[in-house]
VOBA-1610 file (N, C-alpha, C; in pm, whole numbers, padded with zeros to 5 digits, always signed):
BEGIN
Met+01038-03385-01561Met+00931-03356-01432Met+00995-03296-01313Leu+00942-03175-01274Leu+00973-03097-01179Leu+00896-03087-01070Pro+00944-03045-00934Pro+00868-03033-00824Pro+00783-02943-00825Ala+00644-02913-00791Ala+00562-02831-00780Ala+00559-02751-00664Tyr+00515-02607-00686Tyr+00536-02503-00634Tyr+00392-02402-00613Ile+00309-02434-00539Ile+00186-02373-00585Ile+00156-02283-00463Thr+00098-02144-00540Thr+00059-02044-00453Thr-00041-01960-00512His-00046-01843-00468His-00152-01769-00545His-00179-01624-00467Pro-00158-01503-00545Pro-00179-01390-00512Pro-00299-01357-00403Asp-00405-01418-00405Asp-00531-01425-00346Asp-00479-01454-00194Cys-00388-01538-00160Cys-00360-01599-00049Cys-00302-01453+00049Ala-00242-01361-00038Ala-00180-01255+00064Ala-00283-01150+00046Arg-00427-01201+00013Arg-00533-01077+00026Arg-00602-01051+00187His-00580-01186+00224His-00648-01200+00337His-00570-01141+00450Glu-00582-01064+00561Glu-00526-01034+00648Glu-00605-00996+00776Met-00562-00978+00901Met-00640-00988+01022Met-00595-00862+01111Gly-00566-00769+01018Gly-00552-00611+01092Gly-00382-00607+01109Ala-00327-00473+01141Ala-00199-00458+01166Ala-00136-00490+01279His-00007-00583+01270His+00043-00598+01372His+00023-00753+01388His-00058-00792+01342His-00120-00928+01364His-00004-01024+01277Pro+00046-01158+01367Pro+00150-01225+01341Pro+00127-01311+01219Glu+00005-01360+01167Glu-00021-01432+01039Glu-00026-01314+00936Cys+00074-01262+00891Cys+00064-01151+00810Cys+00062-01196+00651Pro+00005-01129+00556Pro+00071-01164+00383Pro+00196-01181+00360Glu+00267-01088+00449Glu+00422-01047+00433Glu+00486-01203+00463Arg+00451-01268+00509Arg+00485-01421+00502Arg+00529-01492+00401Leu+00422-01464+00287Leu+00433-01531+00167Leu+00547-01469+00075Gly+00538-01333+00099Gly+00684-01274-00008Gly+00787-01286+00057Ala+00796-01277+00179Ala+00955-01312+00232Ala+00996-01473+00166Ile+00922-01559+00196Ile+00935-01698+00132Ile+00954-01682+00001Asn+00881-01635-00078Asn+00891-01637-00240Asn+01025-01588-00260Asp+01057-01439-00199Asp+01176-01390-00221Asp+01331-01478-00182Met+01329-01535-00073Met+01395-01643-00038Met+01438-01747-00149Leu+01333-01811-00157Leu+01335-01893-00252Leu+01363-01853-00399Leu+01365-01743-00473Leu+01408-01706-00577Leu+01564-01669-00573Val+01579-01603-00458Val+01731-01574-00431Val+01831-01681-00413Lys+01772-01791-00349Lys+01880-01914-00334Lys+01851-01971-00467Gly+01769-01942-00598Gly+01760-02021-00709Gly+01675-02141-00693Leu+01604-02179-00587Leu+01510-02263-00592Leu+01408-02313-00660Leu+01364-02200-00689Leu+01257-02173-00798Leu+01279-02222-00944Asp+01405-02230-00964Asp+01455-02240-01115Asp+01430-02400-01096Tyr+01420-02466-00975Tyr+01429-02639-01000Tyr+01286-02698-00988Met+01161-02588-00989Met+01068-02595-00947Met+00931-02556-01066His+00808-02614-01069His+00730-02549-01182His+00620-02493-01115Ser+00569-02372-01104Ser+00486-02304-01028Ser+00348-02299-01110Tyr+00250-02310-01006Tyr+00120-02353-01024Tyr+00043-02236-00970Asp-00069-02170-01047Asp-00173-02119-00925Asp-00271-02186-00880Ala-00279-02181-00754Ala-00390-02293-00688Ala-00497-02243-00720Pro-00580-02360-00767Pro-00708-02342-00777Pro-00788-02306-00656Leu-00947-02296-00660Leu-01014-02255-00564Leu-01092-02405-00509Ala-01064-02465-00394Ala-01123-02585-00355Ala-01300-02584-00376Thr-01360-02685-00424Thr-01459-02690-00415Thr-01544-02760-00252Thr-01692-02699-00264Thr-01728-02734-00161Thr-01728-02892-00109Glu-01738-02945-00237Glu-01718-03119-00251Glu-01588-03177-00177Gln-01483-03091-00213Gln-01339-03148-00174Gln-01345-03090-00018Leu-01391-02970+00027Leu-01405-02942+00156Leu-01471-03027+00231Gly-01591-03091+00182Gly-01672-03148+00240Gly-01609-03305+00295His-01495-03360+00226His-01429-03434+00254His-01344-03448+00395Ala-01346-03334+00480Ala-01300-03294+00597Ala-01353-03214+00669His-01483-03136+00602His-01554-03078+00712His-01701-03088+00694Ser-01764-03057+00764Ser-01921-03101+00775Ser-01977-02981+00679Ser-02069-02984+00565Ser-02098-02911+00485Ser-02179-02789+00569Leu-02237-02811+00686Leu-02291-02696+00739Leu-02183-02577+00815Tyr-02092-02673+00839Tyr-01965-02575+00882Tyr-01908-02499+00761Val-01889-02538+00644Val-01848-02498+00511Val-01930-02398+00479Ser-02071-02397+00471Ser-02159-02290+00449Ser-02170-02203+00553Glu-02183-02234+00646Glu-02171-02102+00774Glu-02026-01997+00758Leu-01925-02095+00749Leu-01810-02008+00721Leu-01817-01924+00600Ile-01860-01958+00478Ile-01878-01885+00366Ile-01961-01776+00379Asp-02076-01815+00459Asp-02176-01721+00466Asp-02160-01588+00568Ala-02038-01613+00647Ala-01992-01541+00763Ala-01905-01422+00705Ser-01869-01470+00580Ser-01765-01350+00516Ser-01842-01237+00542Pro-01726-01118+00569Pro-01794-00955+00566Pro-01789-00905+00459Thr-01846-00809+00399Thr-01813-00726+00268Thr-01739-00623+00314Glu-01719-00560+00455Glu-01629-00490+00464Glu-01563-00515+00622Gly-01439-00455+00627Gly-01424-00469+00795Gly-01405-00607+00793Tyr-01418-00645+00925Tyr-01362-00800+00970Tyr-01475-00869+01081His-01478-00986+01063His-01564-01065+01149His-01445-01180+01219Lys-01507-01147+01344Lys-01413-01203+01459Lys-01461-01379+01451Val-01348-01476+01474Val-01373-01629+01448Val-01350-01675+01599Asp-01234-01595+01638Asp-01207-01655+01789Asp-01102-01529+01814Pro-01068-01507+01949Pro-01004-01423+02003Pro-00874-01372+01918Asp-00810-01460+01868Asp-00678-01441+01768Asp-00728-01472+01594Thr-00885-01469+01568Thr-00895-01503+01428Thr-00969-01435+01383Asp-00967-01382+01262Asp-01048-01301+01213Asp-01068-01308+01048Met-01174-01265+00967Met-01195-01278+00839Met-01217-01134+00796Asn-01160-01115+00666Asn-01197-01000+00615Asn-01261-01032+00460Pro-01297-00951+00420Pro-01385-00965+00300Pro-01306-01072+00150Phe-01191-01107+00204Phe-01086-01186+00134Phe-01040-01320+00170Thr-01078-01292+00283Thr-00997-01440+00379Thr-01105-01576+00312Val-01218-01595+00284Val-01281-01711+00213Val-01234-01696+00078Thr-01167-01630-00002Thr-01110-01699-00122Thr-00964-01745-00106Ala-00920-01652-00008Ala-00770-01705+00047Ala-00756-01837+00083Ala-00847-01879+00133Ala-00870-01994+00238Ala-00896-02133+00130Leu-00993-02088+00053Leu-01028-02168-00067Leu-00915-02216-00124Arg-00825-02101-00174Arg-00669-02126-00249Arg-00625-02221-00159Ala-00587-02189-00047Ala-00523-02279+00043Ala-00550-02426+00028Ala-00707-02452+00036Ala-00732-02578+00056Ala-00713-02650-00110Gly-00748-02545-00179Gly-00739-02591-00334Gly-00575-02621-00357Ala-00484-02557-00298Ala-00368-02594-00334Ala-00314-02735-00293Ala-00383-02773-00204Ala-00338-02893-00132Ala-00400-03026-00231Val-00538-02956-00288Val-00559-03069-00368Val-00547-03091-00509Gln-00456-02982-00588Gln-00370-02974-00678Gln-00271-03047-00655Ala-00190-03021-00549Ala-00073-03101-00565Ala-00096-03248-00501Thr-00201-03302-00456Thr-00253-03429-00458Thr-00250-03483-00590Asp-00313-03450-00672Asp-00318-03482-00809Asp-00204-03457-00880Leu-00109-03352-00869Leu+00008-03353-00923Leu+00096-03485-00926Val+00108-03450-00803Val+00191-03597-00691Val+00170-03736-00717Leu+00000-03750-00698Leu-00043-03919-00732Leu-00041-03953-00882Ser-00054-03846-00978Ser-00062-03900-01127Ser+00081-03892-01185Gly+00196-03859-01100Gly+00285-03854-01165Gly+00374-03743-01234Ala+00248-03620-01232Ala+00319-03502-01325Ala+00420-03431-01231Ala+00419-03458-01086Ala+00531-03395-01028Ala+00609-03500-00930Pro+00755-03463-00838Pro+00767-03600-00761Pro+00724-03539-00629Ser+00698-03400-00627Ser+00671-03369-00463Ser+00629-03250-00491Ala+00561-03149-00388Ala+00499-03074-00402Ala+00525-02940-00270Phe+00513-02841-00286Phe+00524-02739-00179Phe+00391-02642-00195Cys+00316-02616-00090Cys+00233-02529-00085Cys+00265-02398-00036Cys+00291-02294-00107Cys+00353-02195+00009Cys+00172-02085-00015Val+00125-02096+00108Val+00014-02075+00117Val-00044-02025+00258Arg-00150-01937+00255Arg-00200-01921+00376Arg-00368-01870+00332Pro-00446-01862+00461Pro-00407-01897+00587Pro-00361-02052+00597Pro-00297-02051+00683Pro-00251-02221+00761Pro-00419-02264+00774Gly-00361-02449+00813Gly-00487-02498+00859Gly-00514-02588+00953His-00373-02631+01014His-00391-02724+01102His-00458-02730+01220His-00520-02630+01271His-00612-02602+01381His-00743-02600+01343Ala-00768-02611+01205Ala-00898-02588+01178Ala-00968-02755+01185Glu-01063-02754+01298Glu-01131-02878+01311Glu-01252-02926+01216Arg-01301-02999+01219Arg-01406-03066+01118Arg-01513-02963+01107Asp-01575-02906+01236Asp-01645-02811+01244Asp-01640-02670+01303Lys-01508-02639+01299Lys-01484-02536+01391Lys-01331-02456+01333Ala-01333-02303+01304Ala-01215-02258+01282Ala-01154-02174+01392Met-00982-02186+01401Met-00969-02156+01525Met-00779-02110+01509Gly-00723-02076+01586Gly-00590-02075+01570Gly-00513-02003+01427Phe-00597-01905+01396Phe-00566-01855+01246Phe-00590-01929+01130Cys-00666-02052+01146Cys-00690-02149+01040Cys-00878-02125+01028Phe-00902-02184+00910Phe-01040-02193+00844Phe-01083-02318+00796Phe-01004-02365+00681Phe-01005-02499+00640Phe-00899-02543+00637Asn-00890-02706+00678Asn-00758-02797+00747Asn-00726-02832+00588Asn-00622-02736+00554Asn-00544-02754+00410Asn-00503-02922+00375Val-00419-02970+00459Val-00354-03105+00452Val-00474-03189+00466Ala-00568-03167+00547Ala-00679-03256+00592Ala-00764-03312+00453Val-00783-03171+00393Val-00850-03144+00243Val-00771-03258+00133Gly-00641-03205+00147Gly-00562-03290+00037Gly-00561-03429+00041Ile-00558-03462+00182Ile-00542-03630+00251Ile-00657-03715+00191Arg-00787-03633+00244Arg-00906-03685+00229Arg-00923-03706+00060His-00884-03620-00013His-00882-03615-00161His-00776-03708-00236Ala-00685-03755-00155Ala-00591-03870-00217Ala-00665-03990-00191Leu-00742-04004-00066Leu-00808-04134-00003Leu-00939-04165-00112Thr-01019-04073-00138Thr-01144-04063-00187Thr-01099-04062-00340His-01036-03981-00411His-01018-03965-00549His-00893-04062-00632His-00783-04108-00553His-00705-04155-00598His-00685-04287-00553Gly-00752-04369-00457Gly-00742-04461-00421Gly-00627-04525-00302Val-00570-04409-00267Val-00495-04426-00160Val-00504-04493-00049Gln-00477-04611+00029Gln-00526-04640+00133Gln-00434-04620+00223Arg-00306-04580+00248Arg-00219-04523+00355Arg-00163-04400+00306Ala-00225-04295+00405Ala-00123-04163+00411Ala-00080-04113+00530Ala+00060-04101+00514Ala+00081-04027+00681Ala+00107-03900+00642Leu+00080-03819+00759Leu+00075-03699+00795Leu+00156-03642+00910Ile+00263-03574+00849Ile+00371-03540+00964Ile+00323-03380+00981Asp+00351-03340+01119Asp+00340-03216+01162Asp+00455-03160+01271Phe+00512-03059+01207Phe+00621-03038+01289Phe+00615-02852+01341Asp+00514-02820+01318Asp+00483-02688+01344Asp+00498-02692+01530Val+00527-02595+01591Val+00555-02590+01729Val+00406-02606+01815His+00303-02581+01756His+00174-02595+01793His+00101-02721+01786His+00033-02790+01848His+00001-02943+01796His-00121-02896+01722Gly-00127-02998+01622Gly-00255-02994+01510Gly-00362-03038+01555Asn-00440-02962+01641Asn-00554-03020+01698Asn-00642-03045+01614Gly-00663-02979+01473Gly-00762-02992+01405Gly-00753-03105+01316Ser-00611-03131+01288Ser-00579-03239+01200Ser-00612-03377+01272Glu-00599-03383+01438Glu-00610-03487+01469Glu-00763-03511+01514Asp-00820-03400+01523Asp-00987-03387+01536Asp-01051-03492+01425Ile-00985-03453+01320Ile-01030-03501+01156Ile-01000-03665+01144Phe-00886-03677+01163Phe-00853-03826+01156Phe-00851-03922+01237Arg-00877-03879+01382Arg-00889-03954+01447Arg-00974-04110+01452Gly-00873-04198+01451Gly-00957-04321+01470Gly-00941-04367+01309Asp-00901-04285+01182Asp-00902-04350+01074Asp-00767-04414+01038Glu-00787-04510+01024Glu-00678-04633+01014Glu-00597-04624+00880Arg-00655-04566+00782Arg-00616-04509+00660Arg-00482-04397+00667Val-00495-04338+00793Val-00414-04212+00804Val-00334-04251+00933Leu-00220-04216+00933Leu-00122-04222+01036Leu-00056-04079+01049Met-00098-04010+01164Met-00035-03847+01223Met+00058-03854+01316Cys+00181-03792+01264Cys+00276-03776+01334Cys+00321-03668+01381Ser+00290-03608+01512Ser+00327-03481+01540Ser+00432-03467+01635Ile+00494-03331+01644Ile+00571-03304+01748Ile+00559-03160+01787Phe+00527-03110+01886Phe+00481-02983+01939Phe+00553-02947+02099Glu+00537-02823+02091Glu+00580-02781+02273Glu+00487-02776+02322Glu+00498-02886+02451Glu+00409-02880+02557Glu+00358-02743+02601Gly+00213-02750+02666Gly+00204-02656+02769Gly+00177-02517+02703Ile+00156-02537+02532Ile+00110-02404+02492Ile-00004-02421+02391Tyr-00037-02329+02350Tyr-00172-02328+02209Tyr-00156-02437+02136Pro-00265-02507+02131Pro-00384-02506+02186Pro-00416-02567+02312Phe-00319-02623+02362Phe-00329-02708+02505Phe-00369-02853+02439Thr-00340-02904+02361Thr-00400-03040+02327Thr-00280-03117+02298Gly-00328-03265+02291Gly-00212-03349+02218Gly-00130-03431+02306Glu-00142-03405+02468Glu-00073-03472+02538Glu-00111-03630+02553Asn-00268-03634+02532Asn-00327-03761+02526Asn-00398-03778+02371Ala-00343-03860+02296Ala-00389-03887+02173Ala-00497-03925+02173Leu-00593-03902+02061Leu-00752-03931+02045Leu-00739-04054+01939Gly-00652-04132+01906Gly-00677-04234+01884Gly-00536-04329+01813Pro-00554-04467+01818Pro-00408-04537+01821Pro-00335-04494+01673Asn-00393-04419+01595Asn-00321-04380+01463Asn-00236-04223+01478Met-00251-04215+01621Met-00183-04077+01627Met-00053-04117+01714Val+00084-04072+01652Val+00209-04053+01742Val+00232-03903+01785Asn+00167-03900+01908Asn+00184-03764+01946Asn+00319-03740+02052Val+00404-03643+02010Val+00544-03621+02083Val+00513-03469+02147Gly+00479-03460+02281Gly+00534-03308+02292Gly+00656-03288+02394Leu+00700-03221+02335Leu+00841-03158+02419Leu+00866-03045+02492Pro+00926-03043+02595Pro+00924-02934+02701Pro+00981-02815+02646Ser+00956-02676+02681Ser+01016-02586+02660Ser+01203-02620+02633Arg+01207-02518+02546Arg+01378-02505+02532Arg+01428-02653+02486Ser+01385-02752+02435Ser+01437-02890+02414Ser+01498-02889+02337Gly+01571-02809+02239Gly+01653-02796+02112Gly+01629-02895+02010Gly+01770-02894+01932Gly+01736-02966+01804Gly+01768-03128+01840Asp+01859-03136+01937Asp+01897-03290+01983Asp+01781-03367+02043Lys+01688-03302+02108Lys+01554-03366+02150Lys+01444-03419+02065Phe+01426-03301+01975Phe+01366-03274+01857Phe+01401-03435+01760Arg+01533-03417+01731Arg+01582-03545+01655Arg+01572-03678+01693Glu+01607-03679+01844Glu+01591-03750+01894Glu+01427-03873+01871Ala+01349-03775+01927Ala+01198-03810+01885Ala+01144-03850+01768Val+01205-03791+01698Val+01181-03828+01519Val+01225-03978+01513Thr+01394-03981+01554Thr+01424-04137+01516Thr+01365-04238+01603Thr+01311-04203+01739Thr+01294-04287+01801Thr+01130-04329+01785Gln+01071-04241+01754Gln+00946-04219+01784Gln+00840-04223+01612Trp+00874-04150+01558Trp+00827-04107+01429Trp+00878-04218+01331Leu+00988-04255+01297Leu+01071-04334+01178Leu+01015-04465+01202Pro+01014-04542+01329Pro+00971-04701+01357Pro+00812-04691+01285Ala+00754-04602+01325Ala+00591-04592+01320Ala+00593-04576+01137Leu+00628-04489+01108Leu+00607-04447+00958Leu+00651-04605+00889Asp+00807-04672+00903Asp+00829-04792+00873Asp+00736-04896+00901Ala+00654-04899+00984Ala+00583-05009+01005Ala+00437-04988+00908Phe+00424-04811+00911Phe+00271-04821+00836Phe+00293-04814+00694Lys+00431-04813+00626Lys+00437-04787+00488Lys+00346-04746+00415Pro+00348-04599+00445Pro+00260-04492+00372Pro+00257-04495+00185Glu+00200-04460+00133Glu+00189-04455-00005Glu+00181-04299-00065Val+00204-04231+00031Val+00231-04065-00002Val+00225-04028+00148Ile+00318-03923+00188Ile+00327-03846+00289Ile+00307-03694+00251Tyr+00240-03655+00367Tyr+00202-03513+00379Tyr+00228-03428+00485Ile+00327-03311+00473Ile+00362-03258+00584Ile+00281-03138+00601Ser+00253-03110+00715Ser+00206-02971+00799Ser+00338-02905+00851Ala+00392-02816+00779Ala+00539-02763+00773Ala+00514-02626+00816Gly+00547-02610+00971Gly+00554-02515+01042Gly+00658-02472+01085Phe+00715-02355+01110Phe+00863-02316+01141Phe+00852-02230+01235Asp+00755-02249+01317Asp+00762-02122+01448Asp+00825-02207+01570Gly+00891-02319+01548Gly+00948-02398+01622Gly+01107-02322+01604His+01143-02252+01570His+01288-02164+01565His+01295-02097+01662Arg+01424-02111+01699Arg+01486-02044+01831Arg+01452-01878+01802Glu+01418-01825+01680Glu+01429-01676+01665Glu+01262-01663+01627Asp+01184-01738+01653Asp+01034-01728+01674Asp+00985-01713+01812Asp+00914-01594+01856Asp+00860-01614+01974Asp+00743-01655+01999Met+00642-01722+01881Met+00538-01806+01898Met+00588-01930+02009Gly+00713-01950+02001Gly+00706-02093+02051Gly+00850-02079+02129Asn+00900-02199+02180Asn+01053-02177+02255Asn+01095-02321+02229Leu+01091-02395+02131Leu+01141-02516+02128Leu+01324-02502+02093Gly+01333-02394+02035Gly+01475-02370+02002Gly+01541-02467+01888Leu+01465-02463+01773Leu+01533-02547+01634Leu+01578-02439+01553Val+01654-02482+01469Val+01748-02411+01365Val+01708-02464+01241Glu+01758-02361+01116Glu+01744-02434+00985Glu+01792-02586+00976Ala+01883-02605+01042Ala+01956-02736+01017Ala+01888-02870+01085Asp+01811-02830+01166Asp+01686-02923+01196Asp+01581-02955+01109Tyr+01565-02850+01063Tyr+01425-02850+00948Tyr+01467-02930+00830Glu+01618-02882+00788Glu+01683-02954+00703Glu+01683-03118+00704Trp+01730-03150+00860Trp+01722-03296+00870Trp+01606-03373+00871Val+01525-03322+00920Val+01380-03387+00958Val+01341-03422+00800Thr+01321-03308+00716Thr+01317-03315+00569Thr+01371-03441+00512Arg+01505-03440+00548Arg+01579-03555+00477Arg+01552-03680+00547Gln+01480-03698+00640Gln+01437-03811+00720Gln+01326-03873+00646Leu+01235-03773+00643Leu+01105-03824+00566Leu+01146-03841+00420Met+01211-03767+00351Met+01272-03823+00225Met+01317-03938+00202Asn+01376-03992+00318Asn+01418-04117+00312Asn+01306-04226+00320Val+01193-04189+00413Val+01097-04273+00427Val+01009-04299+00280Ala+01008-04173+00234Ala+00913-04171+00138Ala+00991-04238+00012Lys+01120-04261-00008Lys+01202-04340-00101Lys+01178-04475-00083Arg+01179-04499+00034Arg+01150-04651+00073Arg+01017-04713+00050His+00926-04617+00064His+00802-04667+00070His+00692-04607-00012Cys+00727-04506-00079Cys+00602-04436-00158Cys+00665-04355-00258Lys+00783-04397-00348Lys+00844-04335-00443Lys+00884-04230-00463Gly+00911-04169-00354Gly+00941-04032-00308Gly+00847-03934-00282Arg+00713-03982-00299Arg+00590-03885-00327Arg+00586-03794-00168Ile+00587-03673-00174Ile+00621-03582-00071Ile+00499-03471-00108Ile+00407-03448+00007Ile+00329-03293-00060Ile+00334-03221+00108Ser+00387-03098+00082Ser+00424-02995+00213Ser+00317-02913+00190Cys+00272-02852+00284Cys+00177-02709+00317Cys+00236-02617+00431Leu+00258-02510+00398Leu+00266-02420+00503Leu+00172-02366+00589Glu+00225-02412+00734Glu+00142-02392+00836Glu+00204-02247+00922Gly+00293-02275+01038Gly+00297-02139+01094Gly+00435-02105+01075Gly+00485-02016+01155Gly+00649-01952+01092Gly+00615-01773+01108Tyr+00622-01687+01203Tyr+00610-01556+01213Tyr+00684-01450+01230Val+00810-01489+01205Val+00940-01376+01190Val+00980-01422+01095Met+01001-01289+00984Met+01007-01315+00821Met+01158-01386+00803Ser+01257-01331+00866Ser+01379-01412+00827Ser+01410-01554+00848Pro+01384-01594+00993Pro+01427-01749+01035Pro+01309-01818+00930Leu+01159-01776+00925Leu+01087-01835+00817Leu+01117-01874+00711Ala+01184-01739+00623Ala+01223-01775+00496Ala+01350-01857+00471Arg+01434-01840+00573Arg+01537-01949+00583Arg+01522-02114+00583Ser+01448-02112+00701Ser+01369-02224+00739Ser+01303-02292+00610Val+01196-02231+00536Val+01139-02265+00429Val+01248-02319+00320Ala+01352-02257+00297Ala+01464-02271+00186Ala+01518-02399+00245Ala+01544-02423+00356Ala+01638-02528+00383Ala+01528-02656+00372His+01421-02638+00415His+01296-02762+00378His+01285-02779+00252Val+01278-02669+00163Val+01234-02694+00038Val+01357-02766-00072Lys+01481-02700-00016Lys+01606-02764-00065Lys+01607-02908-00095Val+01570-02974+00001Val+01565-03117+00023Val+01481-03158-00047Leu+01341-03108-00007Leu+01233-03162-00070Leu+01236-03206-00212Ile+01323-03096-00316Ile+01295-03078-00419Ile+01431-03181-00484Gly+01527-03224-00387Gly+01643-03264-00421Gly+01773-03177-00502Ala+01738-03057-00436Ala+01843-02946-00489Ala+01979-02977-00395Asp+01959-03025-00285Asp+02071-03015-00173Asp+02194-03107-00224
//
């Protein structure tokens, strides 16, 4: 029984124009690094399916889903917000990305895989129930979590978000949902300028100042995330895995390195072993400079699949 690696060529067909940071090359850089490191030898690869409108409807309103699909251009681009565009292949890519989270949920909760990494784009954690923004269209992790709650009888799911940007979309969808504990660390004062005031008691939001570095990041995980997770006792852990907090990524300025992503993954694996039979599902979010992105994902995946 191997950990799952879920991706699809359609995820590389979505693009938002030359020089946009959320580019198709991100997936190729990750896949190449995992291949070079030999990590894919320890994983079973799956093609991500298309999420259904029913599955999307657990996290988004049906009106939003239909309007977004209908907005798909036949050529050129359709602008969703100042930084986010759709091309003719965006909807299919977004359906694959959300479908990957659903497939990962089915594999891990059925016991067919001990863990899963979804190497997909577009990312999802800025997508709110009724709004696309911040490079995101459907909230992939939220769709996966709601699938676990609805179809697998899960009572307690944890969502961990270590992207440099606050996952406002995930917080919008899960605020007040006692079945979900969301723990996030993000850089203060940057897009989307949220997270300072938690929207519900099930949110553990930790904003860190610019240039905090790995020591402050690890302190926040140790003192705020881990006690909350142990008290919650999740049955499954989901990760919004953003790597744009790396010191070589100019989308943020937290100053993290690969060792920090390796360390936090190990802490989450330990929580999963204590409470949920090691069941972790990780979905790619941010990370926009190819080399540090690929290196950081490799460090994360190595621990996630137990190859360290």
